[in-house]
C-alpha positions as CSV (number, residue, x, y, z in Angstrom):
1,M,19.3,36.9,-2.4
2,F,18.1,33.1,-1.1
3,G,19.8,30.2,-3.1
4,Q,18.3,28.0,-4.6
5,V,15.5,25.5,-2.3
6,L,15.8,21.9,-0.7
7,T,12.0,21.1,-0.2
8,T,11.0,17.9,1.8
9,D,7.8,17.1,3.2
10,E,8.7,18.4,6.7
11,N,11.0,21.3,5.9
12,I,11.9,23.9,2.7
13,Y,15.7,24.3,3.6
14,F,17.6,27.7,1.6
15,S,19.8,29.7,2.5
16,S,21.2,34.0,2.3
17,A,24.5,34.9,1.9
18,E,24.4,35.4,5.4
19,K,22.0,32.8,7.4
20,L,20.9,28.7,6.6
21,Y,17.2,28.6,6.7
22,A,14.6,25.8,7.9
23,V,10.1,26.6,7.2
24,D,7.9,24.4,8.0
25,T,6.6,23.3,4.0
26,S,3.2,23.5,5.5
27,T,2.7,26.5,6.8
28,G,5.6,29.0,6.1
29,E,6.8,29.6,9.5
30,E,10.3,29.7,10.3
31,K,11.9,27.1,12.3
32,W,15.0,27.8,12.9
33,S,17.8,29.6,11.2
34,H,22.0,28.9,11.2
35,S,24.5,31.3,10.5
36,V,26.6,30.6,7.3
37,N,30.1,31.9,5.6
38,G,28.6,33.5,2.2
39,Q,26.1,31.9,-0.2
40,A,25.5,28.2,0.9
41,S,25.2,24.9,-1.6
42,V,21.7,23.9,-2.0
43,P,21.8,21.8,0.9
44,A,21.8,18.2,1.1
45,V,19.2,16.2,4.0
46,V,20.7,12.7,4.8
47,S,19.3,11.3,7.8
48,D,19.0,13.6,10.7
49,S,21.8,16.1,9.3
50,V,21.3,18.9,6.8
51,L,24.6,19.2,5.4
52,Y,25.9,22.5,3.0
53,T,29.0,24.0,2.1
54,D,29.7,27.6,2.5
55,S,33.0,29.7,2.1
56,S,35.0,28.3,5.3
57,G,33.9,24.9,4.5
58,L,31.5,21.9,5.0
59,H,29.1,21.7,7.6
60,A,26.6,19.6,9.5
61,V,23.6,20.9,11.2
62,Q,21.2,18.9,13.4
63,K,17.7,18.8,11.0
64,G,15.5,19.7,13.9
65,T,17.4,22.7,15.5
66,G,20.0,24.0,13.4
67,E,22.8,23.4,16.2
68,E,26.0,22.3,14.5
69,M,27.2,18.6,14.6
70,W,30.9,19.0,12.8
71,E,32.3,21.2,10.3
72,Y,35.5,20.6,8.1
73,N,37.9,23.4,7.0
74,F,38.6,23.8,3.6
75,S,42.4,24.3,3.0
76,S,41.7,28.1,2.1
77,E,38.5,29.8,2.2
78,L,36.3,29.4,-1.2
79,A,33.7,31.5,-2.6
80,F,30.8,30.3,-3.9
81,P,32.1,30.3,-8.1
82,S,34.6,27.9,-6.5
83,R,32.5,25.4,-5.2
84,F,29.8,22.7,-6.1
85,P,26.5,24.6,-6.1
86,T,24.8,21.7,-4.9
87,T,26.1,19.4,-1.7
88,V,27.1,16.3,-3.0
89,A,26.3,13.1,-0.6
90,S,25.7,9.4,-0.3
91,T,24.3,7.3,3.1
92,N,28.6,7.1,3.7
93,H,29.8,10.7,2.9
94,V,29.8,14.1,1.6
95,F,31.6,14.6,-1.4
96,I,33.9,18.0,-1.9
97,T,36.5,19.7,-3.4
98,D,39.7,21.4,-2.2
99,L,41.8,23.5,-4.1
100,T,45.5,23.0,-3.9
101,K,48.3,25.8,-4.1
102,E,49.2,24.1,-7.2
103,G,46.2,24.2,-8.6
104,P,44.0,21.2,-9.6
105,A,41.2,19.6,-7.0
106,V,41.7,17.3,-4.9
107,L,38.6,15.2,-4.4
108,K,37.7,14.5,-0.2
109,A,35.0,12.4,1.0
110,I,33.8,12.9,4.2
111,D,32.2,10.4,6.6
112,L,28.9,11.5,7.6
113,Q,28.8,10.8,11.3
114,S,32.5,11.8,12.0
115,G,33.0,15.1,9.8
116,K,36.9,13.1,9.3
117,E,38.5,12.7,6.0
118,A,37.2,9.1,5.1
119,W,39.2,9.2,1.4
120,K,40.8,11.5,-1.3
121,L,41.3,11.4,-5.0
122,A,44.1,14.3,-6.6
123,G,42.9,14.3,-10.4
124,D,42.1,16.5,-13.0
125,W,38.6,17.3,-11.1
126,S,36.4,20.3,-11.8
127,S,35.8,22.3,-8.4
128,T,32.2,23.4,-9.8
129,I,31.1,20.4,-12.0
130,A,29.5,18.4,-9.1
131,P,29.9,14.2,-9.4
132,A,27.3,12.2,-8.9
133,V,26.2,9.5,-6.8
134,I,23.8,6.7,-8.0
135,Q,23.7,3.6,-5.8
136,D,27.3,3.1,-4.5
137,K,29.0,4.8,-7.3
138,L,30.3,7.9,-7.9
139,Y,30.5,9.5,-11.3
140,I,32.9,12.2,-11.3
141,P,33.5,14.0,-15.3
142,A,37.2,14.5,-16.0
143,A,39.6,15.8,-18.6
144,G,37.8,14.0,-22.1
145,K,36.9,10.7,-19.9
146,M,34.2,10.1,-17.6
147,L,35.7,8.1,-14.3
148,I,33.5,5.6,-11.8
149,I,34.9,5.2,-8.4
150,N,33.7,3.3,-5.6
151,E,32.1,6.2,-3.3
152,K,32.5,3.6,-0.2
153,N,36.5,3.6,-0.5
154,G,37.3,5.6,-3.4
155,K,38.8,2.6,-5.7
156,E,38.2,3.5,-9.5
157,L,36.1,0.8,-10.9
158,H,36.2,2.0,-14.5
159,S,36.3,4.4,-16.7
160,F,35.6,5.4,-20.4
161,N,36.5,7.9,-22.3
162,T,34.0,11.0,-23.4
163,K,33.8,13.1,-26.3
164,G,36.2,16.1,-25.5
165,V,36.1,18.4,-22.0
166,I,32.7,17.8,-20.8
167,N,30.8,21.0,-20.1
168,S,28.0,20.2,-18.2
169,Y,26.2,16.6,-17.5
170,A,23.6,14.7,-16.0
171,A,23.5,10.9,-14.9
172,S,20.9,8.4,-14.0
173,D,21.0,4.6,-13.4
174,Q,20.6,3.9,-16.8
175,Q,22.9,6.4,-18.7
176,I,25.0,9.3,-18.5
177,I,24.3,12.9,-20.7
178,A,27.3,14.8,-21.2
179,V,27.6,17.9,-23.7
180,N,31.1,19.2,-24.6
181,I,32.6,22.8,-25.4
182,S,31.7,22.2,-28.6
183,G,28.4,21.7,-28.5
184,N,28.1,18.0,-29.2
185,V,25.6,15.6,-26.6
186,A,26.4,12.4,-26.1
187,S,24.7,9.5,-23.9
188,Y,26.7,6.9,-22.5
189,D,25.4,3.4,-20.6
190,S,25.8,4.4,-17.1
191,N,27.1,0.8,-15.9
192,T,29.8,0.1,-19.2
193,G,30.5,3.5,-20.9
194,E,29.4,2.2,-24.2
195,L,27.8,5.1,-26.3
196,L,24.4,4.8,-27.2
197,W,23.9,8.1,-29.8
198,E,25.4,11.3,-29.7
199,Y,23.2,14.5,-30.8
200,D,25.2,18.3,-32.1
201,N,24.3,21.4,-32.0
202,E,26.6,24.1,-32.1
203,L,24.8,26.3,-29.6
204,L,24.8,24.2,-26.9
205,G,29.0,25.0,-27.0
206,L,31.0,27.5,-25.2
207,P,30.3,30.0,-24.2
208,N,27.0,28.2,-23.5
209,S,26.5,25.4,-21.0
210,P,23.2,24.2,-21.1
211,D,21.7,22.5,-18.0
212,I,20.9,18.9,-18.8
213,T,17.5,17.2,-17.0
214,I,16.7,13.5,-17.5
215,S,13.2,12.5,-17.3
216,K,11.7,9.2,-17.8
217,D,11.5,9.1,-21.7
218,K,13.2,12.7,-22.9
219,V,16.4,14.2,-22.3
220,L,16.0,18.2,-21.7
221,L,18.2,20.6,-22.6
222,T,18.5,24.0,-21.2
223,E,20.0,27.0,-22.3
224,K,18.9,29.8,-20.4
225,K,20.9,32.8,-21.6
226,S,18.7,32.3,-25.1
227,G,15.2,31.1,-23.4
228,S,15.6,27.9,-25.3
229,I,14.8,24.0,-24.5
230,I,15.8,21.1,-26.4
231,A,13.7,17.8,-25.8
232,L,15.3,14.6,-27.5
233,D,14.4,11.4,-27.4
234,A,16.2,9.4,-24.3
235,S,16.5,6.3,-26.1
236,S,17.5,7.2,-29.2
237,G,18.6,11.1,-29.3
238,N,16.4,12.3,-31.9
239,E,15.1,15.5,-31.5
240,A,11.3,15.8,-29.9
241,W,10.9,19.4,-30.2
242,N,13.0,22.7,-29.7
243,K,11.6,25.6,-28.4
244,Q,12.1,29.3,-27.2
245,F,10.6,30.6,-24.1
246,G,11.0,34.3,-22.9
247,E,13.2,36.7,-24.5
248,E,17.2,36.4,-24.8
249,K,17.5,40.6,-24.3
250,N,16.4,40.0,-20.4
251,S,20.2,37.7,-20.0
252,V,21.9,40.8,-20.3
253,V,20.5,41.9,-16.8
254,M,19.3,39.0,-15.4
255,G,21.5,36.4,-16.8
256,A,19.1,34.6,-18.0
257,A,16.1,34.5,-19.6
258,I,14.5,31.1,-17.9
259,T,15.0,29.0,-15.0
260,T,15.9,25.4,-15.4
261,P,12.7,23.3,-15.5
262,S,11.3,20.9,-12.7
263,V,9.5,18.0,-14.2
264,I,6.8,16.2,-12.6
265,E,4.0,13.8,-13.9
266,N,5.4,15.2,-17.6
267,T,4.9,18.4,-17.0
268,L,7.6,21.1,-17.2
269,Y,7.2,23.9,-14.8
270,I,9.8,27.0,-15.5
271,G,10.1,30.4,-14.7
272,I,10.3,33.1,-17.9
273,F,11.4,36.8,-17.2
274,D,8.3,38.8,-18.9
275,G,7.3,42.3,-19.7
276,Q,9.2,45.9,-19.5
277,D,10.4,47.3,-16.7
278,E,8.7,51.0,-17.3
279,Q,12.1,52.3,-16.0
280,F,15.2,50.3,-16.8
281,K,15.8,48.8,-20.3
282,N,16.3,45.0,-20.5
283,L,15.1,44.5,-17.4
284,P,11.3,42.6,-16.9
285,D,8.7,43.6,-15.2
286,F,7.8,40.0,-13.9
287,S,8.3,36.6,-14.0
288,N,5.8,34.3,-15.3
289,L,5.6,30.5,-13.8
290,T,4.9,28.7,-16.4
291,A,3.5,25.0,-17.0
292,I,4.7,23.1,-20.0
293,N,3.6,19.6,-22.1
294,E,6.7,17.9,-22.1
295,E,5.4,15.4,-24.7
296,T,4.6,18.2,-27.4
297,G,6.4,22.1,-25.6
298,E,3.6,23.6,-25.4
299,K,2.7,25.9,-23.0
300,L,-0.5,24.3,-21.1
301,W,-0.8,27.6,-18.5
302,H,0.9,30.7,-16.7
303,Y,0.6,32.4,-13.5
304,P,2.2,36.1,-13.9
305,V,4.4,36.4,-10.2
306,D,5.0,39.9,-9.1
307,D,8.7,39.1,-8.3
308,Y,11.7,37.6,-10.2
309,I,11.7,33.8,-10.2
310,M,15.3,32.9,-9.9
311,Y,15.6,28.9,-9.7
312,P,13.9,25.7,-11.0
313,P,10.5,25.6,-8.9
314,A,10.2,23.1,-6.4
315,F,7.4,20.2,-5.7
316,V,6.2,19.5,-2.3
317,N,2.9,18.0,-1.0
318,G,0.8,19.8,-4.6
319,S,2.5,22.9,-4.0
320,V,5.3,24.5,-6.1
321,I,7.9,26.5,-4.0
322,V,9.4,29.2,-6.3
323,T,12.6,31.7,-4.8
324,N,12.4,35.3,-5.6
325,M,14.8,38.0,-6.3
326,E,13.1,40.2,-3.7
327,Q,13.9,37.6,-0.2
328,T,11.4,35.4,-0.6
329,V,10.5,32.1,-0.7
330,T,6.8,31.2,-2.2
331,A,4.5,28.6,-1.9
332,Y,1.8,27.9,-5.3
333,Q,-1.1,25.4,-5.6
334,G,-0.3,23.4,-8.5
335,G,-3.0,22.8,-11.3
336,E,-4.6,24.9,-13.9
337,N,-5.0,28.4,-11.9
338,A,-2.1,28.5,-9.7
339,V,-3.9,29.7,-7.4
340,K,-0.9,31.8,-5.0
341,K,-1.4,30.0,-1.6
342,E,1.0,31.5,1.1
343,Q,4.3,33.9,1.3
344,T,6.8,32.3,3.8
345,V,10.0,33.7,4.9
346,D,10.4,37.7,4.3
347,N,13.8,38.8,5.0
348,E,14.2,41.4,7.6
349,Q,17.3,42.8,6.2
350,E,17.5,45.7,3.7
351,V,17.6,43.5,-0.1
352,K,21.1,44.5,-1.3
353,A,22.0,45.0,-5.3
354,A,23.7,42.2,-6.5
355,D,27.5,41.5,-5.6
356,N,28.5,41.0,-9.7
357,T,30.2,44.4,-10.4
358,I,29.3,44.8,-14.2
359,T,31.5,48.1,-16.0
360,N,29.4,49.6,-18.3
361,D,31.2,47.0,-21.1
362,G,29.6,44.4,-19.7
363,V,33.3,43.3,-18.8
364,M,32.9,41.5,-14.8
365,E,35.4,42.8,-12.3
366,K,37.0,41.0,-8.8
367,N,33.9,41.1,-6.6
368,S,32.9,39.4,-3.3
369,D,31.9,36.0,-5.0
370,G,35.2,35.6,-5.8
371,L,35.6,36.7,-9.5
372,Y,38.7,37.9,-10.9
373,D,39.1,41.1,-12.5
374,L,39.6,40.2,-16.0
375,S,43.1,42.3,-16.3
376,L,44.8,40.0,-14.5
377,Y,44.5,37.2,-16.9
378,E,46.2,39.6,-19.3
379,G,50.2,39.4,-20.0
380,N,52.6,36.5,-20.9
381,W,52.0,33.0,-19.8
382,S,54.0,29.6,-20.2
383,T,54.6,26.2,-19.1
384,P,57.3,26.3,-16.0
385,G,60.5,25.6,-16.8
386,S,59.3,25.2,-20.8
387,D,57.6,26.7,-23.7
388,E,56.3,23.6,-24.5
389,M,52.6,26.1,-24.1
390,A,52.9,30.3,-24.4
391,F,51.4,32.8,-25.2
392,K,50.0,36.7,-24.1
393,L,46.7,37.1,-23.6
394,S,44.9,40.6,-24.1
395,F,41.5,41.7,-24.0
396,T,40.1,44.6,-26.5
397,D,36.5,44.9,-25.7
398,S,33.7,43.0,-23.2
399,T,33.2,40.6,-25.7
400,S,36.6,40.0,-28.0
401,G,40.4,40.0,-27.5
402,V,43.4,38.5,-28.6
403,I,45.6,35.6,-27.9
404,T,49.0,35.3,-29.4
405,F,51.2,32.1,-29.3
406,Y,54.9,31.8,-29.3
407,S,55.8,28.6,-31.0
408,Q,59.3,28.0,-32.3
409,G,60.6,31.6,-32.5
410,G,57.7,32.8,-34.1
411,E,54.6,34.7,-33.4
412,N,51.0,33.5,-34.0
413,P,48.0,36.4,-33.3
414,Q,44.2,34.6,-33.0
415,P,41.4,36.7,-32.0
416,F,39.2,35.2,-29.6
417,K,35.3,35.9,-28.6
418,Y,34.5,35.2,-24.9
419,V,32.2,35.2,-21.5
420,Y,33.0,35.1,-18.4
421,P,30.3,33.3,-16.4
422,S,31.2,32.1,-12.5
423,G,35.1,32.9,-12.4
424,T,35.8,30.3,-15.8
425,L,37.2,32.2,-19.2
426,M,34.7,30.5,-22.1
427,A,37.0,31.8,-25.5
428,K,36.0,30.7,-28.5
429,I,39.3,31.1,-30.4
430,G,40.4,31.8,-34.1
431,I,38.5,31.4,-37.6
432,E,37.5,27.8,-36.5
433,E,36.2,29.4,-33.3
434,K,38.0,26.2,-31.6
435,P,36.6,25.9,-27.8
436,T,38.9,26.9,-25.1
437,I,38.8,27.1,-21.3
438,L,41.1,29.3,-18.8
439,I,40.7,29.1,-15.2
440,L,42.7,31.4,-13.1
441,F,43.5,30.0,-9.4
442,D,44.5,32.0,-6.2
443,S,48.0,30.6,-6.7
444,G,48.3,32.3,-9.6
445,V,48.3,29.6,-11.7
446,L,46.3,30.2,-14.8
447,E,44.7,26.3,-16.8
448,Y,44.2,26.2,-20.1
449,K,42.3,23.1,-21.3
450,D,40.7,22.6,-25.0
451,N,38.9,19.2,-26.4
452,E,42.5,18.4,-27.5
453,Q,45.2,19.9,-24.6
454,K,45.5,20.9,-21.1
455,Y,48.2,23.0,-19.5
456,F,49.3,24.8,-16.1
457,L,50.9,28.1,-16.4
458,E,52.4,30.8,-14.9
459,K,53.0,34.0,-15.6
460,T,55.8,35.7,-16.9
461,S,58.3,38.7,-15.3
462,A,55.4,41.9,-14.9
463,A,58.8,43.6,-16.1
464,A,58.2,42.1,-19.8
465,E,60.0,44.8,-22.7
466,T,57.9,45.6,-25.6
467,G,60.3,46.0,-28.2
468,Q,63.2,48.4,-27.7
469,E,65.6,47.8,-25.0
470,G,64.4,49.6,-21.3
471,E,61.5,50.5,-22.7
472,L,58.2,49.9,-20.7
473,R,55.5,48.0,-21.4
474,V,53.3,50.3,-20.1
475,S,54.6,53.4,-22.3
476,G,51.3,53.4,-24.9
477,F,49.8,54.9,-21.9
478,E,51.9,58.1,-22.2
479,G,50.6,61.2,-24.1
480,K,47.4,63.6,-24.2
481,W,44.0,62.6,-23.6
482,C,40.4,63.9,-23.8
483,D,37.2,62.7,-24.0
484,S,34.8,63.5,-26.2
485,S,33.3,67.0,-24.5
486,Q,37.2,67.7,-24.3
487,T,36.3,68.1,-20.1
488,L,38.0,65.4,-18.9
489,C,42.1,66.0,-20.5
490,F,45.3,65.1,-18.9
491,D,48.7,64.8,-19.7
492,L,50.2,61.1,-18.8
493,E,53.7,60.5,-18.0
494,L,55.6,57.6,-16.7
495,I,59.1,58.2,-14.8
496,D,59.8,54.6,-14.1
497,D,58.2,51.2,-13.9
498,S,56.6,51.9,-10.4
499,G,55.1,55.7,-11.3
500,G,54.6,58.9,-12.9
501,T,52.2,62.4,-12.9
502,L,49.1,63.2,-14.2
503,E,48.8,66.7,-15.2
504,Y,44.9,67.5,-15.7
505,Y,45.3,71.0,-17.8
506,Q,41.2,71.4,-18.7
507,E,40.1,72.4,-15.5
508,R,39.4,75.4,-14.3
509,E,42.5,75.0,-11.6
510,P,45.1,72.7,-13.1
511,F,46.7,70.3,-11.4
512,K,49.5,67.9,-11.4
513,E,49.7,64.8,-9.0
514,S,52.3,61.6,-8.7
515,F,50.6,58.1,-8.6
516,V,52.4,54.9,-8.0
517,I,51.2,51.8,-10.5
518,T,50.0,48.8,-8.4
519,Y,49.0,46.6,-11.7
520,E,49.8,46.9,-14.4
521,D,50.1,45.0,-18.3
522,E,50.4,46.2,-22.1
523,Y,46.6,47.0,-21.8
524,S,45.7,48.0,-18.5
525,M,46.7,49.6,-15.8
526,V,45.4,50.6,-12.5
527,V,47.4,53.7,-10.6
528,E,46.9,55.5,-7.1
529,A,47.4,59.2,-7.1
530,D,48.4,60.8,-4.3
531,G,45.6,61.1,-1.7
532,S,43.2,60.2,-4.1
533,E,41.1,56.3,-4.8
534,Q,42.5,53.9,-7.8
535,V,42.1,54.9,-11.2
536,K,41.9,52.2,-13.8
537,L,43.2,52.8,-17.0
538,N,42.7,50.3,-20.2
539,L,43.8,50.8,-23.9
540,D,42.2,49.7,-26.7
541,A,43.7,47.2,-29.2
542,D,45.7,50.0,-31.5
543,K,46.0,52.1,-28.0
544,N,44.2,55.5,-29.3
545,T,41.4,55.2,-27.1
546,L,42.0,55.1,-23.4
547,T,38.8,53.6,-21.0
548,Y,39.3,56.1,-17.2
549,D,37.5,54.4,-14.2
550,I,37.3,55.8,-11.3
551,E,34.3,55.0,-9.0
552,F,30.8,56.6,-10.0
553,R,32.7,57.8,-13.2
554,K,33.6,55.8,-16.1
555,E,34.6,58.0,-19.7
556,K,36.3,57.0,-22.9
557,L,38.9,59.3,-23.9
558,T,41.0,59.7,-26.9
559,R,44.9,60.4,-27.7
560,Q,45.2,63.7,-28.5
């Protein structure tokens, strides 16, 4: 699938997972393509350079030819969800984060001309929430504050506290709009940090993360999964309108009901998933390119597109440019009729299925985008060298789990609800639904943060005992299991902490095979049988239901 487009008067720039393309804005003809390593960020154009990041690092190519000018490699490869989705550049530098082995990110300014590091800043930065450049200032969201940096030399100009941990934000030369993980929306003066106004809506808090658009008179908060757009008065924060577009059910398959809007001349343009596919439940049939009055939220017109619009529409030379799922970018004439103008690039490669692997119960497992299998979050975690923060985390199903905090020799189990977008585990813990973010780094470090505190934790020994001396913590997997039809039945026996046997006894020809354990915690185990593929086994909370998962087959079994 193509990424979001960058439009200029001359060219449109966008990428697939294999190439960065430059396409003539007027004719739709391809000018050049350049090989990339994995999905690239939305590019930036500064002077004669096109700048982008891919999994290997930051790259600058010639605007006219696509030839590489220089590259700056990350310390280790970073998949798309671990990088800024857009390329952040000023007239002097391009800004990236590089993850350290310890977990925290280092912000680096790379010189536009040489591709060399100009300065770097270590701190509590997010590798996925991009900073904003306004004139010669760089605005960086940190834990509970906003840091303003001189972009030329990396020196701090000033900072101000924000209302909790920032989940999303946008900045202009007048104000900064920040939404925290509880759903509080706050406006701050860009120059002084003075709090101008607040707006609270818990629907904007975790697990949601609204996109923010600042126009001349409005602040638009877009919750793409539900299809909601809230328009606030930019000067007062008062709600101007709050409307639903599209159907939330489409987010089950598509990940969203609508795109983020683009705004031009007091009109919002969005893509809305619409219709119902005749074969697949919760799969829309097409997208509607839709224009909305910014003042009232009323629809002005819509144009059905026989494809899926995936990103905010872009504008250039009187045309609306949209990126479709089926590997095409299309230009439409603006205006009431929205007549289709010309289809541009059609990728010759076979259209592939989405890389995100979603199991039947909705849990995302590790895939080519670098998302971790959720089972890697499970187990006991604590702050290195102390018990300042210690807990055990487990999942009970695709939306909930239990986190047991250890404190002063006691245990305090708390239920939580969660979602897992873009490699960040977002949870609401306890009865009060305390918003919390958990991020797992390649080094095995787990970051835990809420509006009050932040910790970096390490996993305790995998051989932790569960009560009785010498008892394996995966002993709950032992015993006989069968599916509801009694067609898949086996007896699981552990020999030691490295493996055991599976005896299938409901087959036409019963057989027994040995296995080794390649991953285990109290509720999850991955085993590799002799001469066979890996089998994933997951227990529910009471350990009486077992999910048996191999390639092309997944079954729910109950204890016999």
